[in-house]
Structures are given as C-alpha cells and as structure tokens.
C-alpha positions as CSV (number, residue, x, y, z in Angstrom):
1,M,107.0,112.9,113.3
2,L,103.2,113.8,113.3
3,D,103.8,116.8,110.9
4,K,105.9,114.7,108.5
5,V,103.1,112.0,108.4
6,N,100.2,114.7,108.2
7,E,102.3,116.3,105.0
8,Y,102.7,112.9,103.6
9,I,98.9,112.2,103.6
10,R,98.1,115.6,102.2
11,E,100.8,115.4,99.2
12,N,99.7,111.8,98.5
13,E,95.8,112.8,99.3
14,L,95.6,109.3,100.9
15,V,92.7,111.1,103.1
16,V,90.5,113.8,102.0
17,P,87.2,115.4,103.5
18,D,84.2,113.3,104.1
19,S,86.0,110.1,103.2
20,R,85.8,106.9,105.2
21,V,89.1,104.9,106.6
22,L,89.0,101.4,107.8
23,A,92.5,101.2,110.1
24,A,94.1,97.6,110.5
25,V,95.0,97.8,114.1
26,S,97.1,94.6,115.2
27,G,97.9,96.1,118.8
28,G,101.5,96.8,117.9
29,A,103.5,99.7,117.9
30,D,103.1,100.5,114.0
31,S,99.4,99.8,113.9
32,V,98.7,101.8,117.1
33,C,101.0,104.6,115.8
34,L,98.7,104.4,112.6
35,L,95.4,104.6,115.0
36,L,97.0,107.4,116.8
37,V,98.1,109.8,113.8
38,L,94.5,109.2,112.2
39,R,92.5,110.6,115.4
40,R,95.1,113.2,115.8
41,L,94.2,114.0,112.3
42,Q,90.6,113.8,113.2
43,E,90.8,116.4,115.8
44,E,92.8,118.7,113.9
45,W,90.4,118.5,110.9
46,E,87.2,119.4,113.2
47,V,88.7,122.6,114.2
48,R,88.6,123.5,110.6
49,G,85.2,122.3,110.3
50,L,86.5,119.0,108.0
51,R,85.7,115.5,108.9
52,F,86.4,111.8,107.8
53,S,85.1,108.9,109.5
54,L,87.3,106.0,111.1
55,R,86.7,102.4,112.0
56,V,89.2,99.8,113.2
57,L,89.4,96.1,112.1
58,H,91.1,93.7,114.0
59,V,92.2,90.3,112.6
60,H,92.6,87.3,115.2
61,H,95.0,84.7,113.4
62,G,94.2,82.0,115.9
63,L,97.9,81.4,116.2
64,R,99.4,82.6,119.5
65,G,97.1,81.6,122.0
66,E,96.8,83.9,125.0
67,E,98.9,86.4,123.7
68,A,96.8,86.9,120.4
69,D,93.8,87.2,123.1
70,R,95.5,89.7,125.0
71,D,96.3,91.8,121.6
72,E,92.3,92.0,120.6
73,G,91.5,92.9,124.2
74,F,94.0,95.6,123.8
75,V,92.7,97.1,120.6
76,R,89.2,96.9,121.6
77,E,89.9,98.7,124.8
78,L,91.9,101.2,122.9
79,C,89.2,102.2,120.5
80,G,86.6,102.1,123.6
81,Q,88.6,104.9,125.3
82,W,88.7,106.8,122.0
83,G,85.1,106.3,120.7
84,I,86.1,104.5,117.5
85,H,83.9,101.7,116.0
86,F,85.7,98.4,116.6
87,E,85.2,94.8,115.1
88,A,87.4,91.8,115.1
89,V,87.7,88.8,113.0
90,H,88.9,85.5,113.6
91,F,90.4,82.9,111.5
92,D,92.2,79.6,111.5
93,V,95.6,80.5,109.3
94,A,97.3,77.4,110.5
95,A,94.6,75.2,109.2
96,F,93.9,77.4,105.9
97,A,97.6,77.1,105.4
98,A,97.8,73.5,105.5
99,E,94.8,73.1,103.3
100,R,96.2,75.1,100.7
101,G,99.8,74.5,101.0
102,F,100.8,78.2,102.0
103,S,103.3,79.4,104.4
104,T,101.5,80.4,107.8
105,E,103.0,83.8,106.8
106,E,101.5,83.9,103.3
107,A,98.0,82.6,104.4
108,G,97.7,85.4,107.2
109,R,98.3,88.0,104.4
110,I,95.7,86.6,102.4
111,L,93.3,86.4,105.1
112,R,94.0,89.9,106.6
113,Y,93.3,91.4,103.1
114,Q,90.2,89.4,102.4
115,A,88.7,90.3,105.8
116,L,89.6,94.2,105.4
117,D,88.1,94.0,101.7
118,T,84.8,92.5,103.2
119,A,84.6,94.9,106.0
120,A,85.0,97.7,103.6
121,E,82.6,96.4,101.1
122,A,80.2,96.2,104.1
123,W,80.8,99.8,105.1
124,E,80.1,100.7,101.7
125,R,76.9,98.9,101.4
126,D,75.7,99.9,104.9
127,E,76.3,103.7,104.3
128,S,76.5,106.0,101.1
129,G,79.4,108.3,100.6
130,E,83.0,108.1,99.7
131,P,84.4,104.8,98.8
132,V,86.4,103.1,102.4
133,R,89.8,103.3,102.0
134,I,91.8,100.6,104.0
135,A,94.7,102.1,106.1
136,L,97.8,99.6,106.6
137,A,100.6,100.7,108.8
138,H,103.7,99.6,106.6
139,H,106.4,102.2,107.5
140,G,109.8,102.8,105.6
141,D,111.7,99.7,107.0
142,D,108.5,97.8,105.9
143,N,109.5,99.1,102.4
144,A,112.9,98.6,102.5
145,E,112.5,94.7,103.7
146,T,109.8,94.1,100.9
147,I,112.1,95.9,98.1
148,L,115.2,93.6,99.3
149,H,113.0,90.7,99.5
150,H,111.5,91.1,96.2
151,L,115.2,91.8,94.8
152,L,116.1,88.2,96.1
153,R,112.9,86.4,94.6
154,G,114.2,87.8,90.9
155,S,111.4,90.1,90.8
156,G,111.0,92.7,87.8
157,L,110.7,96.7,88.2
158,R,107.4,96.4,89.4
159,G,108.3,94.6,92.6
160,L,111.4,96.5,93.4
161,S,109.1,99.7,93.3
162,G,108.6,98.5,96.8
163,M,105.0,99.5,98.4
164,R,103.0,102.6,96.9
165,P,101.3,105.4,99.4
166,R,98.3,104.5,97.7
167,E,97.3,101.3,95.4
168,G,93.6,101.2,94.9
169,R,91.9,101.6,98.2
170,R,94.6,100.6,100.4
171,I,96.8,103.6,102.1
172,R,100.1,103.6,103.6
173,P,100.2,107.0,105.6
174,L,103.5,106.0,107.6
175,L,105.7,104.9,104.9
176,C,107.7,108.5,105.1
177,V,108.9,107.2,108.7
178,G,110.9,104.4,109.9
179,R,110.4,101.8,112.9
180,E,112.6,103.6,115.4
181,Q,110.8,107.2,115.0
182,I,107.5,105.6,115.7
183,E,108.5,103.7,118.5
184,C,110.2,106.9,119.8
185,W,107.2,109.3,119.3
186,L,104.7,106.6,120.6
187,R,107.0,106.9,124.1
188,G,106.9,110.6,123.6
189,Q,103.2,110.3,123.8
190,G,103.0,108.2,126.5
191,Q,101.3,105.4,124.4
192,I,101.8,101.9,125.2
193,W,101.6,98.8,122.8
194,C,101.6,95.2,122.2
195,E,104.7,93.0,121.5
196,D,104.2,90.2,119.2
197,S,106.4,87.5,120.0
198,S,106.4,85.9,116.6
199,N,108.5,89.4,115.7
200,H,111.2,88.0,117.0
201,S,111.2,84.7,115.1
202,D,113.6,83.9,112.1
203,N,111.2,81.4,111.1
204,Y,109.7,84.1,108.5
205,T,111.7,85.4,105.4
206,R,110.8,89.1,106.2
207,N,112.1,88.7,109.9
208,R,115.6,87.1,108.8
209,I,115.9,90.0,106.4
210,R,114.9,92.5,109.6
211,H,117.0,91.1,112.0
212,H,120.2,90.1,110.2
213,V,120.4,91.3,106.6
214,L,119.2,95.5,107.2
215,P,121.3,95.8,110.3
216,L,124.2,94.5,108.8
217,L,123.9,96.7,105.6
218,T,123.2,99.6,108.3
219,E,126.0,99.3,110.5
220,Q,129.0,98.0,108.1
221,I,127.7,99.1,104.8
222,N,126.2,102.4,104.9
223,S,124.4,104.0,108.0
224,H,121.4,105.1,105.4
225,A,121.0,101.9,103.8
226,V,117.3,101.9,104.4
227,E,116.7,105.4,103.3
228,N,118.7,104.7,99.9
229,I,116.8,101.5,99.5
230,V,113.7,103.1,99.6
231,H,114.9,105.9,97.4
232,A,116.0,103.3,94.7
233,G,112.4,101.9,94.9
234,K,110.9,105.4,94.2
235,I,113.4,105.5,90.9
236,F,112.3,102.0,90.1
237,A,108.6,102.9,90.3
238,Q,109.1,106.0,88.1
239,T,111.1,103.7,85.5
240,D,107.9,101.0,85.8
241,A,105.4,104.0,85.0
242,Y,107.5,104.8,82.4
243,L,107.5,101.7,80.4
244,A,104.5,100.6,81.3
245,A,102.9,103.8,79.5
246,Q,105.5,103.3,76.5
247,A,104.2,99.9,75.7
248,D,100.4,101.2,76.4
249,A,101.0,103.3,73.7
250,L,102.8,100.9,71.1
251,L,99.9,98.4,71.7
252,A,96.8,101.4,71.1
253,E,98.9,102.3,67.9
254,S,98.9,98.6,66.8
255,G,95.2,98.4,67.0
256,Y,95.5,95.9,70.3
257,Q,92.0,95.0,71.4
258,P,91.6,92.4,74.2
259,E,88.6,90.4,74.5
260,D,87.0,88.4,77.6
261,G,90.0,86.3,78.3
262,R,92.2,86.7,75.6
263,A,94.4,89.4,74.1
264,E,96.9,89.2,71.0
265,V,99.9,91.1,70.0
266,R,101.3,91.2,66.4
267,L,104.6,89.2,66.3
268,D,106.4,92.4,64.0
269,L,105.4,94.8,66.9
270,F,106.9,92.3,69.4
271,A,110.2,91.9,67.9
272,A,110.5,95.1,66.6
273,H,111.3,96.3,70.6
274,P,113.9,95.5,73.1
275,P,113.4,92.7,75.8
276,I,112.1,95.3,78.3
277,I,109.3,96.4,76.0
278,R,108.5,93.4,75.5
279,T,107.9,92.5,78.9
280,Y,106.0,95.3,79.2
281,L,103.5,94.3,76.3
282,L,103.1,91.3,77.9
283,R,102.1,92.6,81.4
284,R,99.9,94.7,80.0
285,M,98.1,91.7,78.1
286,I,98.0,89.6,81.5
287,R,96.6,92.6,83.3
288,D,93.9,92.8,80.3
289,I,92.8,88.9,80.5
290,A,93.8,88.1,84.5
291,P,93.4,91.0,86.7
292,G,95.0,90.5,90.0
293,Q,97.1,87.8,88.7
294,K,100.2,87.7,91.1
295,D,101.9,84.3,90.2
296,I,103.5,85.6,86.7
297,T,107.0,86.5,87.6
298,A,110.0,88.1,85.8
299,R,111.1,84.6,85.0
300,H,107.5,83.9,83.0
301,Y,108.1,86.9,80.9
302,E,111.5,85.8,79.9
303,Y,109.9,82.3,79.0
304,L,107.5,84.0,76.7
305,Q,109.8,86.1,74.7
306,E,111.6,82.6,74.2
307,F,108.0,80.9,73.6
308,A,107.5,83.7,70.8
309,G,110.0,82.2,68.4
310,K,108.6,78.9,68.8
311,P,107.2,77.2,65.6
312,V,103.3,77.9,64.8
313,G,100.8,76.3,67.0
314,S,103.1,75.8,69.9
315,E,101.3,76.1,73.5
316,M,102.6,77.0,77.0
317,D,100.9,76.6,80.0
318,L,101.4,79.4,82.5
319,P,100.2,80.0,86.3
320,G,96.8,81.1,86.9
321,N,95.1,78.7,84.4
322,L,96.6,80.9,81.6
323,R,98.1,80.0,78.7
324,A,100.2,81.1,75.7
325,L,99.8,80.1,72.0
326,R,102.2,81.2,68.9
327,G,100.2,81.9,65.8
328,Y,101.3,82.7,62.4
329,E,101.5,86.3,62.8
330,T,100.5,86.7,67.0
331,L,101.3,85.7,70.2
332,R,98.1,84.9,71.9
333,L,97.6,84.8,75.9
334,E,94.4,83.6,77.1
335,R,92.6,82.0,80.0
336,R,92.4,78.3,79.8
337,R,88.8,76.7,79.2
338,Q,88.3,73.8,82.0
339,G,87.5,70.0,80.5
340,N,89.1,67.1,79.5
341,I,92.4,66.7,77.5
342,P,91.2,67.3,74.1
343,S,91.2,63.9,71.5
344,E,93.2,65.9,68.9
345,R,96.8,65.5,68.9
346,I,98.4,67.9,71.5
347,S,101.9,69.4,72.4
348,R,102.6,71.9,75.0
349,D,106.2,73.2,76.4
350,I,106.9,73.4,80.1
351,P,108.7,76.1,81.4
352,R,111.9,75.6,83.0
353,L,111.3,75.1,86.7
354,T,113.5,76.6,89.1
355,P,113.2,76.9,92.9
356,E,111.2,80.3,92.8
357,Y,108.7,78.6,90.1
358,A,108.7,74.9,91.1
359,E,105.7,73.7,90.2
360,T,103.0,73.7,87.2
361,C,100.4,71.6,85.7
362,V,100.1,70.5,82.2
363,Y,97.0,68.5,80.5
364,G,97.0,66.6,83.8
365,L,100.3,66.0,84.8
366,Q,101.5,68.0,88.0
367,L,105.2,68.7,87.9
368,R,107.2,69.8,90.8
369,L,110.8,70.5,91.3
370,F,112.9,70.2,94.8
371,P,116.2,69.3,95.8
372,L,116.7,65.5,96.8
373,Q,117.1,64.9,100.4
374,A,119.1,62.3,102.3
375,G,116.8,59.1,102.8
376,A,114.2,60.2,100.7
377,K,111.9,57.0,99.5
378,I,111.3,56.9,95.7
379,P,107.7,56.3,94.5
380,K,107.1,52.7,93.3
381,N,103.4,53.6,91.5
382,Q,102.0,53.9,88.3
383,Y,100.9,57.5,89.1
384,T,104.1,59.2,90.5
385,K,107.3,59.3,88.7
386,W,110.8,60.8,89.8
387,F,113.4,62.0,87.2
388,D,116.9,63.2,87.5
389,Y,116.8,67.3,86.6
390,D,120.2,67.9,86.2
391,K,119.9,65.8,83.3
392,I,117.4,67.7,81.3
393,K,119.2,69.9,79.0
394,D,116.2,70.8,76.6
395,T,112.8,72.1,76.7
396,L,110.3,69.3,78.4
397,C,107.3,68.7,77.0
398,V,103.9,67.1,77.5
399,R,102.3,65.5,73.6
400,R,101.1,62.8,72.0
401,R,103.7,60.4,70.1
402,G,105.5,61.2,67.1
403,N,108.0,60.1,64.5
404,G,111.4,59.5,66.1
405,D,110.4,59.2,69.7
406,Y,112.3,56.5,71.8
407,L,113.2,55.0,75.3
408,T,116.5,54.3,76.9
409,L,116.9,50.9,78.1
410,P,118.7,49.5,81.5
411,D,121.6,48.6,78.9
412,G,121.9,52.1,77.4
413,K,120.3,51.4,74.2
414,H,117.3,53.1,72.7
415,K,114.1,51.6,71.7
416,Q,111.5,53.2,69.6
417,L,108.4,54.0,71.1
418,R,106.3,52.5,68.4
419,R,107.9,49.2,68.9
420,Y,107.8,49.5,72.8
421,L,103.8,50.1,72.4
422,I,103.4,47.1,70.0
423,D,105.5,44.6,72.6
424,E,103.1,46.0,75.6
425,K,100.5,45.0,73.5
426,I,98.8,48.5,73.7
427,P,95.6,48.5,71.7
428,R,96.4,50.6,68.3
429,E,93.4,52.8,69.2
430,Q,94.8,53.7,72.6
431,R,98.5,54.6,71.2
432,D,97.5,57.9,69.8
433,R,95.8,59.0,73.0
434,I,98.9,58.0,75.7
435,L,100.6,61.2,77.0
436,L,104.4,61.3,77.5
437,L,106.7,63.7,78.8
438,A,109.5,64.3,76.5
439,E,112.8,66.0,76.0
440,G,112.9,66.4,72.2
441,E,111.9,62.8,70.8
442,H,113.7,61.2,74.1
443,I,110.6,60.4,76.2
444,L,111.0,60.6,79.8
445,W,107.8,58.9,80.9
446,V,105.1,57.1,78.7
447,V,102.4,58.2,81.3
448,G,100.8,55.5,83.2
449,Y,103.4,53.1,82.1
450,R,107.4,53.1,82.0
451,I,109.9,55.6,82.3
452,S,113.2,56.1,80.8
453,E,116.5,54.7,82.1
454,Y,118.5,57.4,81.5
455,Y,116.7,59.9,83.7
456,K,116.4,57.7,86.6
457,I,117.5,58.9,89.9
458,T,121.2,58.2,91.0
459,E,123.7,58.8,93.8
460,K,124.8,62.0,91.8
461,T,121.4,63.5,91.4
462,R,120.8,66.5,93.2
463,W,117.5,67.7,92.0
464,I,114.5,66.0,91.4
465,L,111.7,66.4,88.8
466,E,108.5,64.6,90.3
467,A,105.8,64.2,87.7
468,K,102.4,62.8,89.0
469,I,98.7,62.0,87.4
470,A,96.4,64.6,88.9
471,G,93.9,62.4,90.9
472,G,96.2,59.5,91.0
473,G,96.8,57.2,93.7
474,S,98.8,57.7,96.9
475,D,102.7,58.0,96.6
476,G,103.1,55.4,99.5
477,G,106.3,53.7,97.9
478,T,109.0,51.8,99.1
479,N,112.7,52.9,99.9
480,Q,115.0,51.4,97.2
481,G,118.2,52.8,99.0
482,T,119.5,55.6,100.9
483,I,120.3,58.6,98.7
484,V,122.9,60.9,100.1
485,R,123.2,64.1,98.0
486,G,121.3,67.0,97.9
487,G,121.9,69.9,96.0
488,S,121.4,73.4,95.1
489,Q,120.2,75.2,92.2
490,P,119.8,72.8,89.2
491,T,122.6,73.0,86.7
492,H,120.7,73.7,83.5
493,Q,119.3,76.8,84.4
C-alpha cells in the first residue's frame, strides 16, 4: 500500500521537494495513516538528499466530550514521539451550527477548513518558501460516498467528478486506496488509532451511505462497486474539464469581458448551443463574479436557461447575493447591491423551490418550502403567511401592482386588487409601493395585508410555502386546527 500511495503522490505531484505540508489529523485510522505515510516519505527523501516540511493541525469540535479530548491527546503524543510540530484548535461546532442554521456535519466541515486555511496562511507568513499544502485523509471509499451523495442531491458533472487529488492548496494522497487497505496496513505496522463513536451513527447522511448503501451495492450488486463508482467519477471529471474548456473558448471568441461583480453573455451565442454548453457558459460567468460560490446548483442553471427566454427587463434572484437580468441582447449576472427596495416599479421572478433548494429571499421577503407536519400551527400575524405550494402551477413573482391583478375571496369570487386597496382605504401614494407575491395576475399576498383564499392551507395540503417579511415580528400564532397530512415532493415540479 505504501508503494501505491507514494506512486500516486509522485504522479500527481502532491508533494514536491522543499514544499511544506500541513496534515489534518483527527486521530482516526485514515488520518493516522496519512501522517505515517508522509513521515515515511520524509525519511525516504532524506536518504536521497531531498526534503519537505511537515506539520500537524488537530481540530477539536467540542462535540464528543472526553472522547474528543482523548483524540487530541493521542495525536499530540504521536507527534511528540515522531518530532512533528503539533497544533490544536478548539471550536464550539454545535453553537456555530445553531447560530447559522447548519447541520453539525456541515458546520464542522466549514470550521475545519477555516482552521486549516488560517494555519497554512500563518505558516506562510512566518517563513518564506513554497506555498503550504494542506494534506487531507480522504480515501477511495470517501470518494465513492461523495459521488453517490452528489448524485442523490442532483449535482452536475462537477459534483459527480468527486474529489480531486489536488484542489488549490489541498491535496489528498490516499484517494488511491480504500478504508480496508488502510486499516490492514496500519495493523501490519503495529500502529494504533482512535475510533470516533460518531462514525457508527446514522444521524449523518454520509454515514448512512457508508453503512447501508455502499455495502448493499458491494454485496448484492457488484463486488467492485466502489472502484467502478470512483472510475466513473474520473470520466465525469474529464468530461467536465472538456466542456469547461469549450465554454471558455466560446466566451473568448465572443469578446466576453467580465467586470467587477458583473458578467454578460450574448443571447445569440447562448441560444446557438445545447443546454449543457449553456450551463458551462453560466458556470464560468458565476465563477468570474463570485469565486468559490457553492450554493448554485444544477437546478439553478436550469432556472437560468428558462429565464433567458423571459421578457426584457426581467430579474431573478440567485443564492449568494447574486441576480440575473434579461437585457435586449444579453443575459447579465451580477452581485446584488445592498440597500432598500427601490422606489420604482419592480418585478422579480422566484426560482421554483424544491426540497434541495428550499429557501430564497426576494426584496426582503423570505421564502421557505417545507412539508406540512401533523399538528403544525399556522401563524396568525401580519409578518408571516403560509400557502399551499401544490396549488402554485406557474412562476411566482415579487412585484408592484399591475393591471388585472386580483384576489380570491372566501366565497370563491375574484376581487380586483385596485378595488381592494380602495376599500381598505390605503392612501393612493402608498398603493404603488406595496409589494405583492403573485402567480401571474393572481395575488397570493398583498404583503403586510391579506392573502388570497385560494392558496390557504387545507386538509389536503402537503407542502407549505412560508413567506415572511425579513425583520418582522415573531411567528407565535395560534393553532387553527390539527393538520394530519404530510407530503413528499411538490407535485408541480
């Protein structure tokens, strides 16, 4: 196994002479294997007159009490025995997750990478030399899990490519071997490691894939399932790189010149190519104006391609404070400026919400999709409203009023919005500034006032669209009756 990993490191130039490597070591089998491999590689290089520097960073997540303390102590002692520089960083992952609305798994990942980047940058400031490379202990089984996870989330080719041997400053020397090989090799070396009890829990998506999906595929479908999944990832990666290069060439030929926070593509160029190339044109534009943006999914690229056919002047919000604008001859993507809602007439389409893309914010109106649970309490205040999402068949929009707008009354009849505003004695100068949540000319909510009867929650409701005024009051409404139906995928997707 050691020869295989060393060859993989050499082929992918993961570690080069005079480089500096910061290894992320948790104390588990994978990271202990990584550290031992790097230490052995150091020894081999020294015989040949070559060298690279090695340090270790351990991240304590504050989640497993004494067990986490044990892991830190183990790694600290291991580094002391081997004469390797050791540093530990402590985080309260649970508090961070609660504050930001992340799962503990996602919060831990974010804080881990943050700590590693910070330590690498500090090392670079302290000493001159080659940029610091961060060594991660991901192996082949991790890669297969990642590819499956991305597949089930609806990722594009980039996500289906899985992990790369090197991405920026991050390197993954163990991708060429699997978990079983790693543990077998460590036992042969007489090297112990720490077992993380959370690895046996099915609370995390990756663990469920690891414990149930991959064993099922390996035992009942194909014994080489993991290797085949990883091989498919390599093909996806090659395809992804080829399509990205094609899109880059097309943009260069068209005179494409992104500016700070803004990029445009000609609609004739956009329309002249198949959807897959359009996706890569858009991906390049987003990379230019928002490097590192990870919230744009394959579904958003589908929305943007549909949006390109909208009328001139249309706008659409995207995650990461981005928006799309339909010009006369171009489709423009830009970073949205902060500030109040403009006073002029506005209209912005809302991308279809799904369980994977379940939240967005448009002009200060926060929208969220979730399944209705038994016993749910419908909010009864002016700031938050619930709607039956399965009744919405067309594109939703947040806008000012227009001709033909109407509401549905409790008796099923329609009432013109103009008449409603007059009857409510809303001053004329305020009527053009009121926001509306609308499906075509049918108004779901005169924001801050009333909602349309047609979209109200019933005993048949499965999925709820919650609309909330950002910064509005609490949702502490009263129960209007126990709703017993739940639901699965929204029917209009």
